[in-house]
C-alpha positions as CSV (number, residue, x, y, z in Angstrom):
1,M,0.0,0.0,0.1
2,K,1.2,3.6,-0.9
3,Y,1.2,6.4,1.6
4,R,-0.3,9.7,0.2
5,N,-0.3,13.2,1.8
6,A,-3.6,13.6,3.2
7,A,-3.5,17.5,2.0
8,D,-3.3,16.1,-1.5
9,I,-6.5,14.3,-1.2
10,F,-8.8,16.0,1.4
11,P,-10.3,19.5,1.1
12,V,-8.9,22.0,3.8
13,D,-12.2,22.1,6.0
14,L,-12.2,18.1,6.3
15,L,-8.2,17.8,6.7
16,N,-8.6,20.4,9.4
17,E,-11.2,18.4,11.2
18,I,-9.3,15.0,10.9
19,Q,-6.0,16.7,12.2
20,K,-8.2,17.6,15.5
21,Y,-8.7,13.8,16.1
22,A,-5.2,12.5,14.6
23,S,-2.8,15.0,14.0
24,G,0.4,13.4,13.0
25,E,-0.7,10.0,13.2
26,L,-0.9,7.5,10.5
27,I,-4.4,6.4,10.0
28,Y,-6.2,3.8,7.6
29,I,-9.3,4.3,5.9
30,P,-11.0,1.4,5.0
31,Q,-12.9,1.0,1.7
32,S,-16.5,1.5,1.5
33,N,-18.9,-1.2,3.2
34,E,-19.6,-3.2,0.2
35,R,-18.4,-6.3,1.6
36,R,-18.3,-9.4,-0.8
37,D,-19.4,-12.9,0.4
38,W,-16.3,-15.0,1.7
39,G,-14.4,-16.6,-1.3
40,S,-16.2,-15.0,-4.0
41,N,-13.2,-13.4,-5.3
42,S,-10.7,-16.4,-5.2
43,G,-13.2,-19.0,-6.0
44,A,-13.1,-20.6,-2.9
45,K,-16.7,-20.7,-2.3
46,A,-17.6,-22.1,-5.4
47,F,-14.8,-24.9,-5.1
48,Y,-16.2,-25.9,-1.5
49,T,-19.7,-25.8,-2.6
50,E,-18.9,-28.1,-5.6
51,R,-16.9,-30.4,-3.4
52,N,-19.6,-30.8,-0.9
53,S,-22.1,-31.3,-3.5
54,Q,-20.2,-34.2,-5.0
55,I,-19.8,-35.5,-1.5
56,R,-23.5,-35.6,-0.8
57,W,-24.1,-37.3,-4.1
58,E,-21.6,-40.1,-3.6
59,Y,-23.0,-40.6,-0.2
60,H,-26.5,-40.8,-1.2
61,E,-26.5,-42.0,-5.0
62,N,-23.2,-44.4,-4.9
63,R,-23.9,-45.4,-1.2
64,K,-20.3,-44.7,-0.2
65,K,-19.3,-45.1,3.3
66,I,-18.4,-41.9,5.4
67,S,-15.0,-43.4,6.0
68,E,-14.5,-44.1,2.4
69,L,-15.3,-40.2,1.7
70,A,-13.1,-39.1,4.3
71,T,-10.1,-41.1,2.8
72,E,-10.9,-40.0,-0.6
73,Y,-11.3,-36.2,0.0
74,G,-8.7,-36.0,2.6
75,L,-11.2,-35.1,5.4
76,S,-12.0,-36.2,8.7
77,T,-15.1,-38.2,9.4
78,D,-16.6,-35.6,11.5
79,T,-16.1,-33.1,8.8
80,I,-17.8,-35.5,6.3
81,R,-20.6,-35.7,8.5
82,R,-20.9,-32.0,9.1
83,I,-21.2,-31.7,5.4
84,L,-23.8,-34.7,4.9
85,Y,-26.1,-33.4,7.6
86,K,-25.9,-29.6,6.8
């Protein structure tokens, strides 16, 4: 992240008001409140949703055992149960 001089960004009135509260300090101004869902940028959410659907399908349609699914997907049996019963 690159630091910028607040005098180059803010109007004088706003800069004076900010200086009343944080004169000479480094402050962080976060982006707007438009938050994205977890994993939407990286594709992780879609990956885990697809994986979990596949696990449910294999359990119900192919009648695989929980221990087999745990070994195949590298997850604990408790995690497989959590996915199945959610």
